[in-house]
DSSP file (Angstrom, degrees, kcal/mol; ACC not computed):
  #  RESIDUE AA STRUCTURE BP1 BP2  ACC     N-H-->O    O-->H-N    N-H-->O    O-->H-N    TCO  KAPPA ALPHA  PHI   PSI    X-CA   Y-CA   Z-CA
    1    1 A M              0   0    0      0, 0.0     2,-0.4     0, 0.0     9,-0.2   0.000 360.0 360.0 360.0 137.4  -27.9  -34.1  -38.7
    2    2 A T  E     -A    9   0A   0      7,-2.0     7,-2.4     2,-0.0     2,-0.3  -0.972 360.0-158.5-123.5 134.3  -28.1  -30.7  -40.3
    3    3 A H  E     +A    8   0A   0     -2,-0.4     2,-0.2     5,-0.2     5,-0.2  -0.850  17.2 160.1-115.2 147.2  -25.1  -28.5  -41.0
    4    4 A R  E >   -A    7   0A   0      3,-2.6     3,-1.8    -2,-0.3    -2,-0.0  -0.830  64.7 -20.7-165.0 127.9  -24.7  -24.7  -41.5
    5    5 A D  T 3  S-     0   0    0      1,-0.3     3,-0.1    -2,-0.2    49,-0.0   0.780 127.6 -41.1  48.1  41.9  -21.9  -22.2  -41.4
    6    6 A G  T 3  S+     0   0    0      1,-0.3    48,-2.7    47,-0.1    49,-0.6   0.614 123.1  92.2  85.8  12.0  -19.5  -24.3  -39.3
    7    7 A F  E <   -AB   4  53A   0     -3,-1.8    -3,-2.6    46,-0.3     2,-0.3  -0.895  52.1-163.5-130.8 160.9  -22.2  -25.6  -36.9
    8    8 A F  E     -AB   3  52A   0     44,-2.1    44,-2.9    -2,-0.3     2,-0.4  -0.992  11.0-144.5-144.9 156.7  -24.4  -28.7  -36.8
    9    9 A I  E     +AB   2  51A   0     -7,-2.4    -7,-2.0    -2,-0.3     2,-0.3  -0.965  22.9 176.6-119.3 134.1  -27.6  -29.8  -35.1
   10   10 A S  E     - B   0  50A   0     40,-2.1    40,-2.9    -2,-0.4    -2,-0.0  -0.990  30.8-160.1-139.1 145.6  -28.1  -33.4  -34.0
   11   11 A T        +     0   0    0     -2,-0.3    37,-0.3    38,-0.2    38,-0.1   0.250  54.3 127.6-102.0   8.9  -30.8  -35.3  -32.1
   12   12 A D    >>  -     0   0    0      1,-0.2     3,-1.6    38,-0.1     4,-0.6  -0.549  51.3-154.2 -68.9 113.6  -28.4  -38.2  -31.4
   13   13 A P  G >4 S+     0   0    0      0, 0.0     3,-0.8     0, 0.0    -1,-0.2   0.794  90.9  65.3 -60.7 -27.4  -28.6  -38.7  -27.6
   14   14 A A  G 34 S+     0   0    0      1,-0.2    -2,-0.1     3,-0.0    -3,-0.0   0.735  98.0  55.3 -68.0 -21.2  -25.1  -40.2  -27.6
   15   15 A R  G <4 S+     0   0    0     -3,-1.6    -1,-0.2     2,-0.1    44,-0.1   0.694  80.5 112.2 -83.0 -20.1  -23.6  -36.8  -28.7
   16   16 A L    <<  -     0   0    0     -3,-0.8     2,-0.8    -4,-0.6     3,-0.1  -0.312  57.6-150.5 -64.0 133.9  -25.2  -34.8  -25.8
   17   17 A D     >  -     0   0    0      1,-0.2     4,-2.7     2,-0.0     5,-0.2  -0.884   6.8-167.1-107.5 100.6  -22.6  -33.5  -23.4
   18   18 A L  H  > S+     0   0    0     -2,-0.8     4,-2.6     1,-0.2     5,-0.2   0.825  87.8  54.6 -61.5 -32.9  -24.3  -33.3  -19.9
   19   19 A D  H  > S+     0   0    0      2,-0.2     4,-2.2     1,-0.2    -1,-0.2   0.930 111.3  44.7 -65.1 -43.7  -21.5  -31.2  -18.5
   20   20 A A  H  > S+     0   0    0      2,-0.2     4,-2.6     1,-0.2    -2,-0.2   0.899 113.4  50.7 -65.3 -40.8  -22.0  -28.6  -21.3
   21   21 A I  H  X S+     0   0    0     -4,-2.7     4,-2.8     2,-0.2     5,-0.2   0.920 109.5  50.6 -64.0 -43.2  -25.7  -28.7  -20.9
   22   22 A E  H  X S+     0   0    0     -4,-2.6     4,-2.3     2,-0.2    -2,-0.2   0.923 111.0  48.7 -60.2 -44.3  -25.4  -28.1  -17.2
   23   23 A R  H  X S+     0   0    0     -4,-2.2     4,-0.8     2,-0.2    -2,-0.2   0.928 112.4  49.1 -61.3 -44.9  -23.1  -25.1  -17.8
   24   24 A L  H >< S+     0   0    0     -4,-2.6     3,-0.9     1,-0.2    -2,-0.2   0.942 113.7  45.1 -59.6 -47.9  -25.5  -23.7  -20.3
   25   25 A L  H >< S+     0   0    0     -4,-2.8     3,-1.6     1,-0.3     6,-0.4   0.832 105.1  61.0 -69.6 -32.0  -28.6  -24.1  -18.1
   26   26 A R  H 3< S+     0   0    0     -4,-2.3    -1,-0.3     1,-0.3    -2,-0.2   0.738  99.8  58.8 -64.2 -21.3  -26.8  -22.7  -15.0
   27   27 A S  T << S+     0   0    0     -3,-0.9    -1,-0.3    -4,-0.8     2,-0.2   0.396  94.1  88.1 -88.4   3.2  -26.4  -19.5  -17.0
   28   28 A T  S <> S-     0   0    0     -3,-1.6     4,-0.6     1,-0.1    51,-0.0  -0.617  75.6-132.6-103.5 160.5  -30.1  -19.0  -17.5
   29   29 A Y  T  4 S+     0   0    0     -2,-0.2     4,-0.1     1,-0.2    -1,-0.1   0.738 106.5  48.3 -76.5 -23.6  -32.8  -17.3  -15.4
   30   30 A W  T  4 S+     0   0    0      1,-0.1    -1,-0.2     2,-0.1    -4,-0.1   0.678 124.1  22.3 -94.4 -17.5  -35.1  -20.3  -15.7
   31   31 A A  T >4 S+     0   0    0     -6,-0.4     3,-1.5     2,-0.1    -2,-0.1   0.265  80.2 111.9-134.1  13.9  -32.8  -23.2  -14.9
   32   32 A S  T 3< S+     0   0    0     -4,-0.6    -3,-0.1     1,-0.3    -6,-0.1   0.774  88.2  43.0 -65.1 -23.6  -29.9  -21.8  -12.8
   33   33 A E  T 3  S+     0   0    0     -4,-0.1    -1,-0.3    -8,-0.1     2,-0.1   0.406  84.7 123.9 -99.3   0.5  -31.2  -23.7   -9.7
   34   34 A R    <   -     0   0    0     -3,-1.5    -3,-0.1    -9,-0.1     2,-0.0  -0.400  62.4-121.8 -67.1 135.2  -32.0  -27.0  -11.5
   35   35 A S     >  -     0   0    0     -2,-0.1     4,-2.3     1,-0.1     5,-0.2  -0.327  17.0-116.1 -74.3 158.8  -30.2  -29.9  -10.0
   36   36 A R  H  > S+     0   0    0      1,-0.2     4,-2.8     2,-0.2     5,-0.2   0.899 118.1  53.9 -60.5 -41.0  -27.8  -32.1  -12.0
   37   37 A V  H  > S+     0   0    0      1,-0.2     4,-2.6     2,-0.2    -1,-0.2   0.918 108.8  48.3 -60.5 -43.7  -30.2  -35.1  -11.5
   38   38 A S  H  > S+     0   0    0      2,-0.2     4,-2.5     1,-0.2    -1,-0.2   0.895 111.3  50.3 -63.9 -40.2  -33.1  -33.0  -12.8
   39   39 A I  H  X S+     0   0    0     -4,-2.3     4,-2.4     2,-0.2     5,-0.2   0.944 112.0  47.5 -61.9 -48.2  -31.1  -32.0  -15.8
   40   40 A E  H  X S+     0   0    0     -4,-2.8     4,-2.5     1,-0.2    -2,-0.2   0.914 113.5  47.1 -61.7 -44.3  -30.1  -35.6  -16.6
   41   41 A L  H  X S+     0   0    0     -4,-2.6     4,-1.9     2,-0.2    -1,-0.2   0.906 111.7  51.2 -64.2 -41.7  -33.7  -36.8  -16.2
   42   42 A G  H  < S+     0   0    0     -4,-2.5    -2,-0.2    -5,-0.2    -1,-0.2   0.915 113.3  44.4 -61.9 -43.6  -35.0  -34.0  -18.4
   43   43 A V  H >< S+     0   0    0     -4,-2.4     3,-1.3     1,-0.2    -2,-0.2   0.927 112.8  51.7 -66.2 -45.2  -32.5  -34.8  -21.1
   44   44 A K  H 3< S+     0   0    0     -4,-2.5    -1,-0.2     1,-0.3    -2,-0.2   0.827 114.7  42.3 -61.0 -33.1  -33.1  -38.5  -20.9
   45   45 A N  T 3< S+     0   0    0     -4,-1.9     2,-0.3    -5,-0.2    -1,-0.3   0.063 108.4  67.7-107.3  24.3  -36.8  -38.1  -21.2
   46   46 A S  S <  S-     0   0    0     -3,-1.3     2,-0.8    20,-0.1    20,-0.2  -0.900  85.3-106.1-134.6 163.2  -37.0  -35.5  -24.0
   47   47 A L  E     - C   0  65A   0     18,-2.8    18,-2.3    -2,-0.3     2,-0.4  -0.863  47.3-162.4 -87.7 112.7  -36.2  -35.1  -27.6
   48   48 A C  E     - C   0  64A   0     -2,-0.8     2,-0.7   -37,-0.3    16,-0.2  -0.841  18.1-159.1-107.7 135.6  -33.1  -33.0  -27.5
   49   49 A F  E     - C   0  63A   0     14,-3.1    14,-1.5    -2,-0.4     2,-0.3  -0.939  17.2-159.2-108.9 106.3  -31.6  -31.0  -30.4
   50   50 A G  E     -BC  10  62A   0    -40,-2.9   -40,-2.1    -2,-0.7     2,-0.5  -0.702   4.8-149.0 -88.3 138.9  -27.9  -30.4  -29.6
   51   51 A L  E     -BC   9  61A   0     10,-2.1     9,-3.1    -2,-0.3    10,-1.4  -0.927  22.9-174.5-106.9 129.6  -26.1  -27.5  -31.3
   52   52 A Y  E     -BC   8  59A   0    -44,-2.9   -44,-2.1    -2,-0.5     2,-0.6  -0.928  32.2-118.3-130.6 147.6  -22.4  -28.2  -31.9
   53   53 A D  E  >  -B    7   0A   0      5,-2.5     4,-2.8    -2,-0.3   -46,-0.3  -0.756  26.3-147.6 -78.4 121.4  -19.4  -26.3  -33.2
   54   54 A E  T  4 S+     0   0    0    -48,-2.7   -47,-0.2    -2,-0.6    -1,-0.1   0.814  92.0  49.5 -64.7 -31.4  -18.3  -28.3  -36.3
   55   55 A H  T  4 S+     0   0    0    -49,-0.6    -1,-0.2     1,-0.1   -48,-0.1   0.921 125.4  23.3 -77.3 -45.3  -14.6  -27.6  -35.8
   56   56 A S  T  4 S-     0   0    0      2,-0.1    -2,-0.2     0, 0.0    -1,-0.1   0.700  92.6-133.7 -94.3 -21.2  -14.2  -28.4  -32.2
   57   57 A G     <  +     0   0    0     -4,-2.8    -3,-0.1     1,-0.3     2,-0.1   0.422  55.5 146.5  80.6  -2.4  -17.2  -30.8  -31.8
   58   58 A R        -     0   0    0     -5,-0.2    -5,-2.5     1,-0.1     2,-0.4  -0.396  54.5-116.5 -70.9 142.9  -18.2  -29.0  -28.6
   59   59 A Q  E     +C   52   0A   0     -7,-0.2    -7,-0.3     1,-0.1    -1,-0.1  -0.676  39.2 166.9 -78.5 127.7  -21.8  -28.6  -27.7
   60   60 A I  E     +     0   0A   0     -9,-3.1    21,-3.5    -2,-0.4     2,-0.3   0.330  58.0  20.3-123.9   3.1  -22.7  -24.9  -27.7
   61   61 A G  E     -CD  51  80A   0    -10,-1.4   -10,-2.1    19,-0.2     2,-0.3  -0.990  54.2-161.4-164.8 169.2  -26.5  -25.1  -27.6
   62   62 A L  E     -CD  50  79A   0     17,-2.4    17,-2.7    -2,-0.3     2,-0.4  -0.985   8.2-172.2-156.3 143.1  -29.6  -27.1  -26.8
   63   63 A T  E     -C   49   0A   0    -14,-1.5   -14,-3.1    -2,-0.3     2,-0.4  -0.977  18.4-161.3-133.2 131.2  -33.3  -27.2  -27.5
   64   64 A R  E     -CD  48  76A   0     12,-2.8    12,-3.1    -2,-0.4     2,-0.5  -0.926   4.5-166.2-116.4 136.9  -35.4  -29.7  -25.6
   65   65 A V  E     -CD  47  75A   0    -18,-2.3   -18,-2.8    -2,-0.4     2,-0.6  -0.981   6.6-161.0-125.0 121.5  -38.9  -30.9  -26.6
   66   66 A V  E     + D   0  74A   0      8,-2.4     8,-2.8    -2,-0.5     2,-0.3  -0.897  38.4 145.7 -97.3 120.0  -41.1  -32.8  -24.1
   67   67 A T  E     - D   0  73A   0     -2,-0.6     6,-0.2     6,-0.2    -2,-0.0  -0.975  62.0-142.7-154.4 159.4  -43.7  -34.6  -26.3
   68   68 A D        -     0   0    0      4,-1.6     5,-0.1    -2,-0.3    -1,-0.1   0.275  53.9-123.9-101.9   4.8  -45.9  -37.5  -27.0
   69   69 A Y  S    S+     0   0    0      3,-0.6    36,-0.3     1,-0.2     4,-0.1   0.588  95.7  54.9  64.6  13.3  -45.1  -37.1  -30.7
   70   70 A S  S    S+     0   0    0      2,-0.3    37,-0.7    38,-0.1    -1,-0.2   0.564 117.1   4.3-135.3 -63.4  -48.8  -36.8  -31.5
   71   71 A T  S    S+     0   0    0     35,-0.3    37,-1.1     1,-0.2     2,-0.3   0.656 116.9  34.8-109.3 -18.4  -50.9  -34.2  -29.7
   72   72 A F  E     + e   0 108A   0     35,-0.2    -4,-1.6    34,-0.1    -3,-0.6  -0.996  46.1 174.9-148.5 140.4  -48.6  -32.2  -27.5
   73   73 A A  E     -De  67 109A   0     35,-2.1    37,-2.3    -2,-0.3     2,-0.6  -0.974  13.8-157.7-145.5 133.9  -45.1  -30.7  -27.4
   74   74 A W  E     -De  66 110A   0     -8,-2.8    -8,-2.4    -2,-0.3     2,-0.5  -0.954  13.9-150.7-109.9 115.6  -43.5  -28.4  -24.8
   75   75 A L  E     +D   65   0A   0     35,-2.8    37,-0.5    -2,-0.6     2,-0.3  -0.750  33.8 152.7 -86.3 124.1  -40.6  -26.5  -26.2
   76   76 A C  E     +D   64   0A   0    -12,-3.1   -12,-2.8    -2,-0.5     3,-0.1  -0.949  38.6  33.6-149.5 166.9  -38.1  -25.7  -23.4
   77   77 A D  E     +     0   0A   0     -2,-0.3     2,-0.8     1,-0.2    -1,-0.1   0.874  60.7 172.4  52.8  46.1  -34.5  -25.1  -22.6
   78   78 A V  E     +     0   0A   0    -15,-0.2     2,-0.3    -3,-0.1   -15,-0.2  -0.777  17.4 153.8 -83.4 113.4  -33.7  -23.2  -25.8
   79   79 A I  E     -D   62   0A   0    -17,-2.7   -17,-2.4    -2,-0.8     2,-0.4  -0.999  32.2-168.1-149.1 139.5  -30.2  -21.9  -25.2
   80   80 A V  E     -D   61   0A   0     -2,-0.3   -19,-0.2   -19,-0.2     5,-0.1  -0.992  43.3 -98.6-124.4 135.2  -27.1  -20.9  -27.2
   81   81 A Q    >   -     0   0    0    -21,-3.5     3,-2.4    -2,-0.4     4,-0.4  -0.239  37.4-117.1 -52.5 136.8  -23.8  -20.3  -25.5
   82   82 A E  G >  S+     0   0    0      1,-0.3     3,-1.6     2,-0.2    -1,-0.1   0.829 111.1  56.9 -51.8 -42.4  -23.3  -16.6  -25.0
   83   83 A E  G 3  S+     0   0    0      1,-0.3    -1,-0.3     3,-0.0    -2,-0.1   0.658 109.3  47.6 -67.1 -13.6  -20.2  -16.3  -27.2
   84   84 A H  G X  S+     0   0    0     -3,-2.4     3,-0.7   -24,-0.2     5,-0.4   0.326  86.3 113.7-108.3   6.1  -22.2  -17.7  -30.2
   85   85 A R  T <   +     0   0    0     -3,-1.6    -4,-0.0    -4,-0.4    -3,-0.0  -0.382  62.8  42.8 -74.5 157.0  -25.3  -15.6  -29.8
   86   86 A G  T 3  S+     0   0    0     -2,-0.1    -1,-0.2     1,-0.0    -4,-0.0   0.541  86.7  97.1  85.7   7.7  -26.2  -13.0  -32.5
   87   87 A K  S <  S-     0   0    0     -3,-0.7    -2,-0.1     0, 0.0    -3,-0.0   0.296 101.2-106.2-108.1   6.1  -25.3  -15.4  -35.3
   88   88 A G  S  > S+     0   0    0      3,-0.0     4,-2.2     4,-0.0     5,-0.1   0.609  81.8 129.5  79.7  12.7  -28.9  -16.6  -36.0
   89   89 A L  H  >  +     0   0    0     -5,-0.4     4,-2.6     2,-0.2     5,-0.2   0.857  69.4  52.3 -71.3 -34.7  -28.2  -20.0  -34.3
   90   90 A G  H  > S+     0   0    0      2,-0.2     4,-2.2     1,-0.2    -1,-0.2   0.920 111.5  47.0 -65.0 -43.2  -31.3  -19.8  -32.1
   91   91 A K  H  > S+     0   0    0      2,-0.2     4,-2.3     1,-0.2    -2,-0.2   0.909 111.8  51.3 -63.1 -42.2  -33.5  -19.1  -35.1
   92   92 A W  H  X S+     0   0    0     -4,-2.2     4,-2.5     1,-0.2    -2,-0.2   0.916 108.0  51.6 -62.9 -43.5  -31.9  -22.0  -37.0
   93   93 A M  H  X S+     0   0    0     -4,-2.6     4,-2.9     1,-0.2    -1,-0.2   0.922 109.3  50.7 -59.6 -42.3  -32.5  -24.4  -34.1
   94   94 A M  H  X S+     0   0    0     -4,-2.2     4,-2.7     1,-0.2     5,-0.2   0.920 109.6  50.4 -61.4 -42.7  -36.2  -23.3  -34.1
   95   95 A E  H  X S+     0   0    0     -4,-2.3     4,-1.2     1,-0.2    -1,-0.2   0.926 113.1  45.9 -59.2 -45.0  -36.4  -24.0  -37.8
   96   96 A V  H  X S+     0   0    0     -4,-2.5     4,-0.6     2,-0.2    -2,-0.2   0.918 113.5  48.7 -65.8 -44.8  -34.9  -27.4  -37.5
   97   97 A V  H >< S+     0   0    0     -4,-2.9     3,-1.3     1,-0.2    -2,-0.2   0.955 113.4  45.7 -59.7 -51.6  -37.0  -28.4  -34.5
   98   98 A L  H 3< S+     0   0    0     -4,-2.7    -1,-0.2     1,-0.3    -2,-0.2   0.703 113.9  49.8 -70.6 -18.2  -40.3  -27.3  -36.1
   99   99 A A  H 3< S+     0   0    0     -4,-1.2    -1,-0.3    -5,-0.2    -2,-0.2   0.464  78.8 123.9 -94.6  -3.0  -39.4  -29.0  -39.4
  100  100 A D    X<  -     0   0    0     -3,-1.3     3,-1.8    -4,-0.6     4,-0.2  -0.409  59.6-143.2 -63.8 124.8  -38.5  -32.3  -37.7
  101  101 A P  G >  S+     0   0    0      0, 0.0     3,-1.2     0, 0.0     4,-0.2   0.769  97.3  65.3 -62.9 -25.4  -40.6  -35.1  -39.3
  102  102 A N  G 3  S+     0   0    0      1,-0.2     3,-0.2     2,-0.1    -2,-0.1   0.707 106.8  43.1 -67.2 -18.4  -40.9  -36.9  -36.0
  103  103 A L  G X  S+     0   0    0     -3,-1.8     3,-1.3    -6,-0.2    -1,-0.2   0.261  80.9 105.6-109.3   9.9  -42.9  -33.9  -34.7
  104  104 A S  T <  S+     0   0    0     -3,-1.2    -1,-0.1     1,-0.3    -2,-0.1   0.702  79.0  52.2 -67.3 -19.7  -45.1  -33.3  -37.8
  105  105 A H  T 3  S+     0   0    0    -36,-0.3    -1,-0.3    -3,-0.2     2,-0.2   0.525  77.2 121.2 -92.6  -6.1  -48.2  -34.7  -36.1
  106  106 A V    <   -     0   0    0     -3,-1.3   -35,-0.3     1,-0.2     3,-0.1  -0.395  40.3-172.3 -65.5 125.5  -48.0  -32.6  -33.0
  107  107 A G        +     0   0    0    -37,-0.7     2,-0.4     1,-0.2   -35,-0.2   0.804  67.0  35.8 -90.0 -32.2  -51.2  -30.6  -32.7
  108  108 A R  E     -e   72   0A   0    -37,-1.1   -35,-2.1   -38,-0.0     2,-0.4  -0.983  60.6-174.6-131.6 125.8  -50.4  -28.2  -29.8
  109  109 A W  E     -e   73   0A   0     -2,-0.4     2,-0.3   -37,-0.2   -35,-0.2  -0.924   9.4-179.1-112.0 139.5  -47.0  -26.6  -29.0
  110  110 A I  E     +e   74   0A   0    -37,-2.3   -35,-2.8    -2,-0.4     2,-0.3  -0.931   6.5 166.9-132.0 161.8  -46.5  -24.6  -25.8
  111  111 A L        -     0   0    0     -2,-0.3     2,-0.4   -37,-0.2   -35,-0.1  -0.963  23.5-137.5-159.8 165.7  -43.6  -22.7  -24.3
  112  112 A A        +     0   0    0    -37,-0.5     2,-0.3    -2,-0.3    -2,-0.0  -0.999  27.2 165.0-130.2 135.3  -42.9  -20.2  -21.6
  113  113 A T        -     0   0    0     -2,-0.4    -2,-0.0     1,-0.1     4,-0.0  -0.997  28.4-168.3-148.1 147.3  -40.6  -17.2  -22.0
  114  114 A S  S    S+     0   0    0     -2,-0.3    -1,-0.1     2,-0.0     3,-0.0   0.580  93.9  13.8-102.7 -17.2  -39.9  -14.0  -20.1
  115  115 A D  S    S+     0   0    0      2,-0.0     3,-0.2     1,-0.0    -2,-0.0   0.426 110.3  67.3-142.7   2.2  -37.8  -12.3  -22.7
  116  116 A A     >  +     0   0    0      1,-0.1     4,-1.9     2,-0.1     3,-0.4  -0.011  50.7 126.6-122.2  31.7  -37.9  -14.0  -26.2
  117  117 A H  H  > S+     0   0    0      1,-0.2     4,-2.6     2,-0.2     5,-0.2   0.882  74.3  54.9 -55.5 -41.3  -41.4  -13.4  -27.4
  118  118 A R  H  > S+     0   0    0      1,-0.2     4,-1.3     2,-0.2    -1,-0.2   0.875 105.8  52.4 -64.7 -37.5  -40.2  -11.8  -30.6
  119  119 A L  H  4 S+     0   0    0     -3,-0.4     3,-0.3     1,-0.2     4,-0.3   0.956 115.0  40.3 -60.5 -50.1  -38.2  -14.9  -31.5
  120  120 A Y  H ><>S+     0   0    0     -4,-1.9     5,-1.9     1,-0.2     3,-1.4   0.813 105.6  64.3 -73.9 -30.4  -41.1  -17.3  -31.0
  121  121 A E  H ><5S+     0   0    0     -4,-2.6     3,-2.0     1,-0.3    -1,-0.2   0.874  95.0  60.8 -59.5 -37.3  -43.7  -15.0  -32.6
  122  122 A R  T 3<5S+     0   0    0     -4,-1.3    -1,-0.3    -3,-0.3    -2,-0.2   0.676 103.7  51.9 -65.3 -14.6  -41.8  -15.4  -35.9
  123  123 A F  T < 5S-     0   0    0     -3,-1.4    -1,-0.3    -4,-0.3    -2,-0.2   0.169 129.3 -93.7-105.9  15.4  -42.5  -19.1  -35.7
  124  124 A G  T < 5S+     0   0    0     -3,-2.0     2,-0.3     1,-0.3    -3,-0.2   0.486  76.1 143.4  92.5   3.5  -46.2  -18.8  -35.1
  125  125 A F      < +     0   0    0     -5,-1.9    -1,-0.3    -8,-0.1    -2,-0.1  -0.596  21.4 172.1 -78.2 138.3  -46.3  -18.8  -31.3
  126  126 A T        -     0   0    0     -2,-0.3     3,-0.1     1,-0.0    -9,-0.0  -0.874  43.4 -74.2-134.8 166.0  -48.9  -16.5  -29.8
  127  127 A P  S    S-     0   0    0      0, 0.0     2,-0.0     0, 0.0    -1,-0.0  -0.338  70.2 -83.2 -58.3 148.9  -50.3  -15.9  -26.3
  128  128 A M    >   -     0   0    0      1,-0.2     3,-0.8     2,-0.1     4,-0.1  -0.334  33.5-149.8 -59.2 129.7  -52.6  -18.8  -25.2
  129  129 A A  T 3  S+     0   0    0      1,-0.2     3,-0.2    -3,-0.1    -1,-0.2   0.836  96.3  27.5 -69.5 -33.3  -56.1  -18.2  -26.6
  130  130 A H  T >> S+     0   0    0      1,-0.1     3,-2.5     2,-0.1     4,-0.6  -0.359  70.5 148.8-126.8  52.2  -57.7  -20.1  -23.6
  131  131 A A  G X4  +     0   0    0     -3,-0.8     3,-0.9     1,-0.3    -1,-0.1   0.783  68.5  69.0 -58.8 -26.0  -55.2  -19.5  -20.9
  132  132 A D  G 34 S+     0   0    0      1,-0.2    -1,-0.3    -3,-0.2    -2,-0.1   0.652  95.2  56.1 -68.2 -13.5  -58.1  -19.6  -18.4
  133  133 A C  G <4 S+     0   0    0     -3,-2.5    -1,-0.2     2,-0.0     2,-0.2   0.679  91.0  88.6 -88.4 -19.7  -58.5  -23.3  -19.1
  134  134 A W    <<  -     0   0    0     -3,-0.9     2,-0.3    -4,-0.6     0, 0.0  -0.550  54.9-176.2 -84.4 143.3  -54.9  -24.3  -18.3
  135  135 A M        -     0   0    0     -2,-0.2     2,-0.3     2,-0.0    -2,-0.0  -0.878   5.8-158.3-129.7 164.9  -53.9  -25.2  -14.7
  136  136 A E        -     0   0    0     -2,-0.3     2,-0.4     2,-0.0    -2,-0.0  -0.967  10.1-153.8-141.6 159.5  -50.6  -26.0  -13.1
  137  137 A R        -     0   0    0     -2,-0.3     2,-0.1     3,-0.0     3,-0.1  -0.971  19.1-155.3-134.0 118.2  -49.3  -27.8  -10.1
  138  138 A G        -     0   0    0     -2,-0.4     2,-0.1     1,-0.1    -2,-0.0  -0.398  34.4 -79.7 -88.2 167.3  -46.0  -26.8   -8.7
  139  139 A R        -     0   0    0     -2,-0.1     2,-0.3     1,-0.1    -1,-0.1  -0.434  48.3-131.9 -64.9 136.0  -43.6  -28.9   -6.6
  140  140 A R              0   0    0      1,-0.2    -1,-0.1    -2,-0.1    -3,-0.0  -0.669 360.0 360.0 -91.2 146.4  -44.6  -29.1   -3.0
  141  141 A G              0   0    0     -2,-0.3    -1,-0.2     0, 0.0    -2,-0.0   0.456 360.0 360.0 105.9 360.0  -42.2  -28.4   -0.2
């Protein structure tokens, strides 16, 4: 657990508040249509960094990492509750995630963003060098 300025970040799955996470994700352009079941499965099968208000204990942010802890990590669902934005909490979450010793062996990190390129660039993320090699398969139906 890491503390700063009345907030803390924890990877303890028991602290995660699925109702708060669902509310946070419903407010985003990328996950507003995600089902509760999908949210629960994603949280259960990822390394989650919860951001909490130290005074109330309420969860006010999330960063989720899908990883094998060795070769690959997908950074996703980076979100801070709107009323707490502009305080550097997103940057702090990124610092904590990238410094986590459990992720120190990860060779390739990826993410997708439509609007936060400047945030991620400061942490070394760049456009994919070989995007033409990557493929995807979307949900059918």
